N, C-alpha and C positions, 0 to 999 in steps of 0.2 A: 406375642405382641410384635407388631411391626413398628419400628421406631422411625422417626423423621429421617434419621441418618440412613437407615436401610432403604426406605422408600426413595430417597433422593438418588442414591447410588443406582438403584434399579432404573430410574428415569434416565440418568446419564448413560447407563449401559445400553438401554434400548435405543437411545438417540445417537449412539456411537460417539459420545463425547468421553473418550477414555484416556485422552492425553491432557494432563494439567500443566499449565505454566504458572509457576508461583514463587513467592518468597514469603514464607509463613512467619507469623508472630504467634503470641500466646493465644489470641482469640481464635486462631484458625486451627489449632491442634485438635480440638474435639471433632471438627469436620474431617480431618485427615486420619483420625484414629482407625486402626485396623484396615489400612489402605489395601484394597483388593489386589490380588496378583495379576488380574487381567487389565489393570489400569497402569499408567506410567506417569511419573511426576518429574517434570523438567525444571530443575532448580535454577533460578537466576539470582545474581548477587545484588541486583538493584531493580526496583519495580519498573522503572522506565525501560530497562532491558527486557524484563519479563513480558511487558505488554508488546514491545517491539518484536520479540520472538514469536509471540502468539499471533500478532498481526501478520507477519510473513507466512506463518504456518497456515492460518485460516485463508489468506488470499490465495496461496498456492493450491490449497485443497478445495477451495470453493465451498467450505462448510464451516459451521461455527467451531470456535476453539474456546476452551475453558481457561479462565485466568483466576488465580487465587491471590488476593492482596490482603495486607494487614491493616484493617480498620481505616481511620482517617489519614494517618501518617503515610501508609503505603499507597492509598488512593491519591494523596497529594503528590507523592513522588512520581506517580504514573500519568498525571494529567497531560503533560506535553505529548506523551505517546498516544494517549486517548484522542487528542486532537487529530493526529495523523489517521488513526483508525476511523474516526468519524467521517473525515473528508474522503477517505478511500472506500467507504461503504463496506468495511470489514466486519463480518459477523463475529463478535466476541461476546461471550457470557462472562462478565466480570463479577466474581463473588468477593465479598469482604467480610471478615469476622467483626462482630459487634460485641460490646460488653454484655454480661448477663442482664436480663431485663430489669431486675430490681436496682441495678446500678446506673442505668442510662440517665434517669431523671436527675440524679445528683451529680451528673457529669464526672463520674469517677475516671481515673486514669484509663486511657485507651477506649473511652466511650466515643463513638462516632456521632457527634451532635448533629441532628438534622441530616441523617445519613443519606436519605433519598435526594436531597438538594445538592449535596456536595459535588457530584460529577456533572451536573447539568451546566451548560447545554451541550455537552460533548457525548451524550448518550441518547438513544432513541427512547428508552424507558428506564425508570429507576424506581426502586421500591425497597421498603423494609416491612416484611409481613407483620400484621398486627398481633398474631399469636403463632405459636409453634406449629399448629395444625395447618396453617396457611403456607408454610414453607415449601412443601412439595408442589403445590399448585403454582406458587410464584416462580419456582425454578422451571417448571414446565412452560409457563408463559414466557419467561425470559428467553428460553431456547427458541421458541417459535417466533417471538418478536425479533430476535437477532437475525434470523434467517429470512424473514419476509422482506420483499422488496419495498423500498430500498433498504438492503441489509445494513447492519451497523452494530456498534457496541451497545450493550445493555448492562445494567448494574443492579446487583442484589446484595443487600446488607442483611446478615443473619446473626442474631444474638447467639452466643456459643452454647448457652444452656438449652437451646431449642433442639439440638441434634439428638439428645437422649430421650426426648418426650415421645409419647405414643402418637403415631400418625392418626389422622381422622378417618372416618368411614369413607369408602369410595376411592381411596388413594390408589387402588390397584388399576383404575381406569387410565391413569395419567401416563404410565410408561409407554404404552403402545400407540399413543395418539400421533397422527400425521396431519400436518397443516400444509396445504398447497395453494398456490396463487395461480389463477388462470387469467392472464392479463393481456390476451391478444386483442388488438383492435378489430372492430367489426368490418364487414365487407365494404361498407360505404366509406369508412375512414381509410382503409387500405387503397380503395379505388381513387380517392382524392389525393392521397400521397403519391401514388404512382402517376396520376395524371399531371400533378404539379411538376414532378421530375421530368416526365416526357416532354412537356410543353416548354420547359426552360430552354433557352438558347445556349446558356453557358453555366450549368450548375457546378457546384463544388461541394465536397463532403468534408466535414470535420468530425473525426472520430475521437472518442474519449475512453477512459479506463473501463467503463462498464461493458464495452464491446469485448475487450479481452477477458474480463472477469466472467462473462457468461459464455465464453468459448465461441464467439461469433466472428472471429477475424476472417474466416473463409467466406462467410456471407458478405462481409464488407467488401472483400476483394471482388466477388462476383458482381455485386451491384455497381461498383466503380467501373469495372470492365464493360458491363452492359451499357452503361450510360456515358462511357468515355469521360469520367469525371476525375479531375485532380483531387487528391486527398491530403489533408493536413491533419497532424496530431493536434489535439486541443492544447492550449497553453499549460505549461507546468505539468504535463501529463505524468501521472504516477504509474502508468503502465503503457505498453506499446501494443496498439490494436491494429496495426497494418504493417506488412513487410516493408522494411526500410529500403529494400532492393527493388521494389516494384516500380514499373515505369510511371504509375499514377501518383506515387508518393512524392510529396513536396517538402516534408520536413515538419519541424515543431513550430507551431505558431508562437510568436512572442506574447508577452503578458501585458501589453499596453493597449488601451482603447484605440488610439490613433493608428498605431502600428498594425493592428489586426485589420482595421478598416482599410488601410492602404493595400494590404495584401489581398483583400477580398474585392478590390476594385475591378469592375468589368464582369463580375458574376451576378446574374440576375436572380439566382436562387442559391442559398446556403442551407445545406442539410446537415444538422448537428446531431450526432447519434452517440448516446451514452456519455455525455459530458455536460458540465454546467455551461451556461451561455453568459459570459465566459468567466473563467477564473483569472481575473486581472491581478497584477502585482504592483509594479511601480506606477505612480499616478502620471498618466499621459493623456490629458483631456483631448477630446475630438469627437467626431461623429461615431456613434456605435456601429453604424453600417453605412456603406456608400449609398448615395441617393439612388433610388430605383431598385434596390436590392431587397429581396424578401428572404426571411429566415424561418425555417421550420425545425424544431427540435423534437427528437424522440428520446424520452428519458424514463427511467424507472422511479424517479424521485419527485414527488409532488412539490417538495420544497424548492428544488432546483427549477422546476417548471414555473412556480409561482413568482420567484424572485427575479427571473430574467428580465432585463430592462427592455427587451425588444423581441419580436418574433412570435410565432404561434408554437404551441407545444402539444405533443401527444404523450400521455403517460401510459406506457405499455411495456410488455415483455420485449426486451431488446433483441434477444436471439431470434424469437419467433417472428417479430416484425421485420427485421432485416432479411431473414430468410424468405418471407413472403414477398417482400418488395423485389428481391433479387430474382425470384421466380416469375413474377408477373410483369415487371417493367419491360417495355419493348427495347430492342437493340437500337442504340443511337446510330445515326448515319455519319456523325462527325468523327474525325480521326482521333485516335488515342492521344493523350498528352505525351509530349516529348519527355523522355526520361531525363532525370537530373544527371548532371555530370558529376561523378564522384570526385572528391578532391584528390589531387596528386599525393602520393606518399610523401610524408615529411622526410626531409634530408637529415642525415646524421650530422650532429654538431657537437663540439666539445662542451663539457660542463654538464650541468643538470639537464635532464631530458625535457623537451617540449611536450606538453600534453598530447599534441597531435601524434608525436612519435610513439608515445605510450599506447595510445589507442590503436594505431596501425599494427603494432606488435601484438597487442591483445587480440585484435580481429583476426590476424593471421594464425595465431596459435590456439585459440580457444575452440572447443568443439562447436559445430554450427548450431547445436541445440543448447548452448550454454545459457544460463540465466544470469543476467546482470542486475545488481542492486546498487543504485547510484546515490551517493551523497558527497560527491565532489561537485558542489553546486556551481562553482565558477567555470567548470569545464563541461557543463551539461550539453551545451549546443555543439561543442566539438565531438562529444560522445555520440550524439544523434547523427552527426554527419559521417562518422567514420566506422561505426560498428554496424555490421550486417545482422540485423535482428529479424528473423523470418518465422520463427516458431511461436505458437501460442504460449503465453506466459513467459516471455523472454526478458522482461524488464520491469523493475519496481523502483519507485521513488517516493519520498515522503510527501504525501498528498497535501498536508497542511504546511509544508516547509519547515516543520519542527525538527531540529537536529537531534541525533541520537537514534534515528530509524534504521539506517542501512546495516550497521554492523550486527545488531541483534536480529533484524529481519532476515539477513542472509543465513543466520543459524536456523531460524524457523523454517525458511523456504527449503534449505537443504534437507532438513528433517522430513519435510513433506514430500520432497522430490529426490529421493536418493538415487534415482536412475539418471539424473542430469547433474552437471557441474555448476555450482553456484559461485559466482565471483562478485564480491563486493568491491566497488571502486569508491573509496572514501577519502575525503580531505583530511589533512592532519588536524585541523580545527574541529571538524565534525566528529572524528573518531573518539574524542575524549568523552562525548556525551553518552556513549553506549559501550565503552571499552570493557565493561564487566562481562559482556556476553562471550568474550574470549574464553573465560573460565568454563562456561557451559559447553562451548564447542570442544574444549579439551577433555572435560570430564565424560562427555557422552560420545566422544570421538565422531563428531559431526564434521565431515571433510570439506567445509566451505573454504574458499580462498579469499583472503582479505588483502586487497591491493591499496596501500596507503599512499596517497599522492602528497608527498611531503615537500612543501615549499616555504614553510615557516610563517605563513600569514593567513588571515581570513580573506581569501581571494574575492569572494562575493561581496564582502563588506567594502573592500577597496574599490571595487567597481561602483558600488552604490555611493561611496563617498564622492566619486567623480560626478555621478549623475546628479546628486543633491548639492554639489558644490560645497561640500563639508570638508574644509581643510583643517589640518593639524588635529585630527581626531585621535585620542589615545586608545589603546587596547586592541589594535588591529593586527598585531604580530604575535606569534606563538613560538618563539625560539626555544631551543634547548630540549626538545622532546626526543626521546629515544624509544621508538615503537618496537624495535627488536627486543630491547630489555623488558619493556612492558609485556609483550607477548610471551616471552619466556617465563616471566614471573607468574603468568596465568596458566602456564603449561602448554603453550602453543609454539610450535616450531616457527622460527623467524629467519628471514633472508633479507639481505640488503642489496639494492640495485642502484648503481650510480652511472650506468651506461646502458646502451642498447643490448650489448652482449650479456652483461650480468642480469638484465631483466629477462632476456630470452632463456638463459640458463635457469634462473629462478622459477619462471613459469613452467618450463619443461619439467623440472623436479616436482613442483607442486601438483601439476596435472597428472603426473605419473603415479602419485601416491594416493592413499585412501585415508588421509588424516588432515586436520585443519592446518593451514599454513598462512602466515602473515608475511607479505612482501612489502618492505618499506622502499619506496621509489623516490629518489631525489629528483624533483621537478622544478621548472622555472616558475617564478611568481608571476 
């Protein structure tokens, strides 16, 4: 007899989902029973950190990752992290244990009441199978749904008495299934896109995270060079999709309506690739586009295409469409954009380090293929100005702005990319939301470097307090934190830096080793 448990592990094995990220409870134990030797289980001490690690792992790998949560309580703890995964199009298969079927209706302890509704709207698909024999099919569907464009998290609740039941007939067909998406635009559409770009007198391109996610940064560079276009990163970009050292690169767009419109002034065509149009933040009313400016977006997400307040949209395969445009567009006769002037190196000053000085040192010392995971939100613009990020997959940020992403994501990314050094740059306020991931880094010897920017305050909130004219607001400072003590308590080596020289020494030691290290850096508020 093939059990539901056996059938599901065969599906997972065939689909190469052999790494689990989880924090189990009693409902999940029957699923984890007799855990196969060819699988690995990465334990996290909090569900938010678990999903954050899986998020980083899946983004870096470009493939679905499996998450195992505990019923409703564990799912609730993970919801903030799910918001980031949803907005970054991260393919996660989130499983949650449910009470046994006879106990769900009476709402016994640990019953996940209305389980399929709980994680919505932060998942693409959510289900609880109606009987045990549907579990393998539901798992197979979840995997394919997570990976299909636009990829994203899905959720499957399974009563724990289902795993020992006999699987239904035909279950053997599920493990070997492959689902592919062929989403290239037709010749007429490609011709219209190329013609629009060629006929524009001053086009500009805005690239978003899906360009980096599909490995198309090189095609974006080729297209920009062919058409001599300046290139902006989309607002609040969770990935870096264009080399920051390239002469066409202009920087990170702000997240306000009026500010974006001002920066796009003078361009008759805006081509947005792999990004929402646009992900605004602070309310800054104004014209969505300058007068006389046309916008065309290429996206893999029908929801992003439909909700955009302006412009035309093409829903298509990002990598293939960019490559085709780069190959077919004619070479522009106009000169290339003038390269940005890199900011001068920050001067050494007494006292806590200026963030500019921290990033100058980091840029000088880190390997050129380093991966940066950012959650120092108040210094994001400085980071984009001063770090040379040129490789595919060099930068990650919380796509929904939810704190607690960077520290666990750095662990997951380093696990997926052991050949590159991962450096998390994290504010002292943000670090507390995912601090439990330090334990996982120590236990599995995952050699990420965690650079804590310690200034004793929520810097981004202080900036917003000024924008919103909100005076005398409580709760903006976080004094008295000792991240070196916290790190050592979780088993991670910790170093303290309060000057350029101590930061240089600490980074040199961390980069030379093969173990996780936290560096607490005293910075200015």
